[in-house]
Each structure stands twice: as structure tokens, then as C-alpha cells.
N, C-alpha and C positions, 0 to 999 in steps of 0.2 A: 116385100118387105125390103127396105133398102137397108144394107150392113156393108159399113167401109171397112170394117178387118173381116174376114172369115174366122170362123174357129177352127179348122183346121187347113191350114195352107201351109203345107210343109216345104222346106227349101230341100235342095238335094243333098246339103251337108247333114240335116237330120234324118234322112231316110234311112238310117242304120240300123241295121237289126239287133243292137243291143237294146237298142230303146223300145219300151212299151208304151201302151196309150191308156188312158183313163179318162172317163168322163160322167160327172156325179156331182151331187148335192155338198157343199163344205160344211163342214161342223167342227166343233171344236178350235178354230180359228185362234191362235197364239205367235206372238213375234218375239223374239229375243235376237241380241248379240253375239254371232257365232265366234268361236277361237281365231277363225281367219280375221275377224274385224267384221266381216259382211255381215248384214242382218237375213237372220233366217225367220220365213213365214212358214208356218207349218198348218195343217188344216187333217183332218179325217175325212175320208171318203170310202162306203161299203167296208168298214173295219180295219183299215188300213190308213196308215200315217205317211204324209206325203210331205216335202219340204222345199220350198224355193228359197236358194240363196241368192241375196243380190245386194248392190251397194245401195238401193235405196231404203228409207226408211218408210215409206208407203208401201202397205200390204195392199196388194191389187185385187183381193179377194176378201168377202165378211162369212160371216155365219150364216147359213140357208143360200147362198149363190150358188146357182149351177156354173162349173167352170169343166173345160177340157184342156188337157195338156199331156206333153210325152214326158215319160220320166224313165229315169235308169237305177237299177239298183245297184247302191256302193257299199263298200264295208270302211268303215272306223281305219285310220292308220296304225292307232295305238290301243293300248287297252284289251277288251274283250274281242276286236274285230267285229263286233256286231254290226250286221245289215241296214241300210236304211232308203228310204225311197227319193230321191234328188230330182225335182222338176228341171224339165227342161227350159230355162228360162223365157226364150222367144217363141216357144210352142204355147203357152200359157194363153186362155183365151176366154173371159167371162161371157157365156152363153144366155144365161139367163138370170136377172138381178132376183136378190132374196123376194122382193114384194111380190114377185110373179112367179117364183119358183114351183111352187105346190100347185098351180095352175097347169104347169105343161103336162100334157098329157101322151108325149112321145116324141121321137126325132126321125127326119127324113135324114139319110147318110147316103155318102157315096164311097166306095170302096175300090182299091186297086190292088194287083197281085201282080208281080214281075213276071211271073209266067203267062199270063193272060196281058201280053203286050196289046196298048191302042184301046182296051176294053175297060169300062167301067160299071160296077154293080149299085143299082140304085135301089134302095129298099126303105124298112122303116122300122123301127124297134121302140116297144115302148118303155125299155130300159136305157139300157148304157150303150150306145154305140160303139165303143172300144172291146166291151164285152161280149156285143152281136160278132163283131170282127174274128175276136177270138174263135168263139163258138164255130162260126164257119170254116176257119182255117184248122180247125180239127177235124174234120170231115174226110174220111178216105176217100182217097183219088185227088188231094189238091194236096200238090207238089212245094208250095210255097206259102206263106202267112197272108191273109189279107191285111190291108192297113187302111186305115182312115183317111181320106183326103179330105173330107169335108162332112160336117154334119149341121142341120138346122132344129131346133127345138120349135115346138108347134102347141101350139093352144087350139084344141080341136082334135079331128082325128086324121092321126098320120098316116093310114091306111088309106083313105079317100084322098089324100095329097098324093101319095105314092101312085096311086092307079092314074091319077090326073096327068101327073108327070111321065106314066110309061105310056099312056094315050098321045100325048104332045110329040114325045119322042121315037114314037112306033117305027117309023122309017129308019132309024137307026137302029133298032133292037136288033141283039144277035145272040140269039138265046135267051132262057129265062130270067129276067132280070138283068141282063147283060146290055150294055149298049155303046156303039162306036161312036164317042162323040169326046169334045175335050172337057176338063173339070169347069171350064168358064160356062160353056154352054148349059151343063146338068146343073151348075147352080142356078145359073139366070132360070132356068126352064122351073125348078123348084121355087124358089121365088115368087115368081110369076103364080104360079100354081097355087102358092098359099095367098096370096093377095087375092086373087080371083075367088077362093072358096070361102076364104075368112078374112075379110079385108078388116072388121074391126079388131079383131084378135091380132093381124098381124100388125096392124098400126100400132096398137098397146102396147105389143112387145119392141116394137120400135121405138116409143116414147120412152119407155122403160129402160132401154139401152141407152140411149141417148142422155136421160136424166143420170143413169147410174156414170156415165163417161164425164158429166160435167163436174158430178158431186167428186168424182175421183181427181178430175184436174182442180178443183178447189181444195181439197184435202191436200194434194202433192204442194200447191200452193203457200198452204197453212204451215205445210212441215216445213217449206224450204224458209218462209220468213221466220218460224221458229228456229231452224239453226242458223240463219242468219243472227239472229237475237242472242243465239247462245256464244257463237263467235264471237260476236261483238262485245258481249259481257266479260269473256275469256280475254279478250284485247286490252279492253279495259283495266281488268284486273291487271293482268301482266305489266300495264305501263302505272297502273298504280303501285306494285310491288315495284316495280323499278324505281320509282321517283321517291318511295318510302325508304329504298336502300341506297339513296344517296348520303353520301358522306355528310354532307349539309343539312338531311333531314334526320337521320341517326343522331348527329348530335343535338338538334333542337329537342328531341324527344327524350334522350338517354344522357345527355352530357351533363356532368356535375364538376362542380367548383371547390376546390380544396384552399381554404386561405390559411396559412400560419401567421395568427397576429403575433404571438410571443415565442420564442424556441427558449428551451432551457440554456442557463447560464453554466450548467455545469451538468456534466452527462448523467442520465438518471442510471440506478440500478434498481431494476424491479425487483420484487419481491421484500422478504426481510432479511437481515443478517441471521446468519448460523450461530450455534452454541459455542463454536470455538471462536468467531470473531467477537462474540461478548466476552467471553473471557479472557482476551486479549485487549477487549476497550475498545475495539474498532465499530464504526457503526458507517452504514451507508448515507451519501449525501441526502438531505431533505428534497421532496419534489412534488409539486402538484401538476395534474395536467386536466386541462379542462377541456371537453369535445362538445360541439353542438352539431347536430345533424337537422337537416332541413328538408323536406319531400310530403307530398301528399300521402295520406294513409286514410280508408275507409273510417269515418265515424271516429279522428283522431285529431287532435291539435298536430300541426305541421312540425313545431320545433322539438328536439329532444336535447337535454341538458345531461352529460354525465360530468362529474367530477371524482377523482379518485386520486390518490397519492402514497407518499410515506414519508412520514414527521416523526422524528426521534425514534426511530426503529418500527414505525406502530402502522398498519395499513389503515389511511384515512379516507373518507369519502362522506357521499351523500347517495341518496336512491334517486332515480332518473327523475324528473320533472319535463313537463310538456307545457309549452305555449303556443299561443295564436299567433305571438309578433315576436320577430327577431330582438328588437331592442329591451322587450322582457326578459326574454333568455339572456342577453349578455349583461344586462343590469343585474340579475341574479346571480349568475356566474363568478361577476366581479366581487359582489359582497360576501358569497360564502366562500369563494377560493382565497379570497385575503384573510376570511376569518379561520382557515385552517392553516396557510403558510404564505406570507408576503414576497416569500424571496424568489426559490427557483422554481419557475412557472411555465409551461408551455399551453398555447391556447391553438386549438384547430378547429375551424368552422367549416363544415362541409353542407352544402344544399344541392338540390337539382334545378335544370332547368324549367320543372314543372312550376317553380315559384315566380320564375323570372319574366318580366314582360316581353323582353327582346334580347335572346340569348348574344351573346358576344360571339362573333365567327370563331370557328377554330381550324387552323390553318393545316394541320398535320393531318395523318391516318388517324380515324377514330374508328370504335365499335360500339357494341352497346354498352361497355363498361369503361370508357373512356373518361380520364378525371384529367382536368386542367387545373396545375397545382400552381399557386400564386403565393407570392408574398405580399401582397394588398390587396384589398378590396377590388373586385372586378368593377369595371364601369359599366355596371349594370343597375337597372332599376326593378326591383322587387315589385308583384301584382299589389295593389294597395290592401288587401285582406290579409297579407303575410307580413306586414310589416314594413319598415324602411333602412337601409344601409346606413349606419350611422357615420360621419365622419371621422376620421382618426384624429 
């Protein structure tokens, strides 16, 4: 069985005694973003939860996959200081994809022990190779712990494969199940014996692993493309926001014109004269104020007309009126303002760029509340549905 990367191939840096080993079927697989900003991929094996912290959004294992890895028991830095199992990233290996996981009947393993330099123990287990190593390490008379250097899942009899390996490596035998060979020689013999005994099963497992690698590569590509799409959208959104916040764009969207068509000839006195003023025969100057506002309002007419003032010491005016076109509002204002008082009048017209075909450029600093105050009509053209600006 060809296997490009071995399930257990520990570097010297990872032969640290604080690391433990695990091998089993992953269930309850979840992914989230950790507080550090990395992605946290978790699964449950044998009732314990293990977490892989990675910069990659891609989770390298799925529910039902058989995986093997080193892990370290750590504690949270704050809060309850509770412990958690952190996988060593470069030790993680998919040994059997989910579609074949249930058919795996056992593992052939290679163990090492630093108290037995140059010797490897080659055996089999129908369970977890890491657990088997821990069991052997607990035997009286073993001074140091066994470590899994390599394991191979098999579909078939793991015992039969083990016996065939022992026969092939018999001249290197050094005690029961111990051999003085390199890890590469032991791995090669194990794969060769598996293929000889179960050629179809070995081929099927190899094909499943290859398919899993291809599927993982495709998923990584999809995630990379999705990430690039999100980054592109972020850039485009940032560019759009920057463009919309340019002074010229703010003015176009929120700009307002204020045109004073007529100003008071006598300064107005708001309110009515008090009792003392009346007793002394004093009264405030009469005045009429005309205010026209133009802007889009949902389900309403765009132009609003307000007329109010003070005539003969009495507040006068009319209820607000709405119009579709500017000229209609101006004509009504002339007629009704003159009917109230023809003398001291002020006319103010305000309208927003929403009603304008092409806004007049604003040369100064602007924000959402900028008003361009003018003494005469601006050189703009209203959108046809809102009327036309009359000549003075």
C-alpha cells in the first residue's frame, strides 16, 4: 500500500515527553474562531475532546475519519484555568477516511523506547495504537514509556499481517516482537506484507486515502476562493464607502439650497405685544414670513408651504400646504401672503439636491448638513416632475 505521508513520523522536536498520543475515530467535529484569531477545529475521541488550532479555515478531519496525532494537556490562561487537549498540528494524520473507517479491523504498529536504543517493537492491536503503547509502558520492569513511531490501519487480519512481518524480518529479530531495524525498513516490510496478504483491501484503502486527499485539496481551494471573494468584497465596500464620503458625493446626496427671495424691510418682533405695551399704545411692526421646503418624502408631495406672521398685534397664518410642483407653491404663497399683509415680507425657499437634475458644485467643506445660502435662484434645473424654477 503506497502511503506518501506516514501517520506517525515524529520529528526530534516532537519527541517531548509532555506530548501524549491518540488514535481513533473522530466524532462531534466542530470549527470556530478562537480568541487568538486562529481557527479551532475540535473532535471527540474515546469520550475526550481534542482541539487543533490552525491558521487554516479548512478542518483536516470529518466525522467518522480515523485520525492519529500527538497532543498536549494545557490550561486556560484566565478564568477557571480549566484544562484542554491541544493537538500538535504537524503530527495530525488522517489514517482512514470515514467511508472505510468502520471496516478497519486493526492496526499494525511500530513502537520505540529510549531505554532500548536501536530496537523497534512491531506488533498489532484491534484498538488504539497509542493506547496499546500506554498499556505496554505500564508493565513492571519497563523503565521508560513506549512511543508510537508509525501505525498502519488494515482491512483484514492484523494478526496475520504481524506474523508475516515477523517472518520477513526474522533475521533481525532481537527478542520477542523486537527487531534491530530502521523505521523505514520496518514500514516497508509492513506495507509489502499487507499488499501480499490483502491486495484488494490495500488497494481500496490506498484509493480511499487518495480520494480524501483530492477532496481536501478541492475544499482548500474552495475556501481560498471564498476567502478571496470576501476580501475582494471588503475592498470594494471600502472603496465604495471612501467614494461616498468624498465631499463632492456628500454634497450631491445631502446638499441643500437656501434662497432668500425677499427680506424684511423692518426687523420683525416675534410674538405679540404684552399688556403694558398695549396700555401705552405701542405695537410691534407687522410682518409675514413665507417658507417653502422641497425634498423627497415617502408617499407625500415634495413641496411644503408655511405662512405665518404678526398683523395688527395678532398672530396670523395658514395651515401647511403640500404641492407637487414649485411654481404652484410659489403662486399660492404670493396670493395668500398678500392677502394677509402686503408690506413687510420675508420669503425663504429651501430644497435639497434630491430634486435637482445636476447639483451646483460646492467649493468649500461640506458634511451631511451643509446648506448653500444664496440671494438668488441657483443655476440648476429641477427634475421635471418637481416643477421648474421661474425667472425672477
